[in-house]
C-alpha positions in Angstrom: 67.5 123.4 218.0 64.4 121.2 218.4 62.3 123.9 216.7 64.1 123.3 213.5 63.7 119.5 213.6 60.9 117.0 213.6 60.9 115.3 217.0 58.9 112.1 217.7 58.0 111.1 221.2 57.4 107.4 222.2 55.6 106.9 225.5 55.4 103.6 227.4 54.1 102.9 230.8 55.9 100.0 232.5 54.2 99.2 235.8 54.9 102.1 238.2 57.2 104.0 235.8 56.7 105.9 232.5 59.4 105.8 229.8 59.4 108.7 227.3 61.8 108.7 224.4 62.5 111.7 222.1 63.6 110.7 218.6 65.1 113.1 216.1 63.4 112.5 212.7 66.5 113.4 210.7 69.2 111.5 212.4 67.3 108.8 214.3 69.1 109.7 217.5 67.1 108.9 220.7 67.2 110.1 224.3 65.1 108.7 227.1 63.6 109.9 230.3 62.2 107.6 232.9 60.0 108.7 235.8 57.1 107.7 238.1 53.9 106.8 236.2 52.1 109.6 238.0 54.6 112.3 236.7 53.3 114.7 234.2 53.9 113.4 230.7 54.9 116.9 229.5 57.7 117.0 232.2 59.1 113.8 231.0 58.9 114.9 227.4 60.7 118.1 228.3 63.5 116.2 230.0 63.9 113.7 227.1 63.9 116.6 224.6 66.6 118.4 226.6 68.7 115.2 226.7 68.2 114.8 222.9 69.2 118.5 222.3 72.5 118.0 224.3 73.1 114.8 222.3 72.6 116.5 219.0 74.9 119.4 220.0 77.7 117.2 221.1 80.8 117.1 218.8 80.5 113.4 218.4 76.8 113.8 217.7 75.7 111.3 220.3 78.0 108.4 219.5 79.4 106.7 222.5 83.0 107.2 223.5 85.4 104.5 222.3 86.0 102.0 225.2 89.5 101.2 226.4 92.6 102.1 224.5 94.3 100.7 221.4 97.6 99.0 222.2 
């Protein structure tokens, strides 16, 4: 799925952790992976991309479930 889309990666080091976000260029959906700062950037990108692909493949297309119930 990611091969057909333009994916952007945002990388930020926050002290001892690294935060990598994968962002779908078409929908703007985002998925994030957080790991130790000494982890391989490519590993965190792969994890974030996998999360994004699952989000894009979900029937709700990544929208959060509705909380509670309507009475």
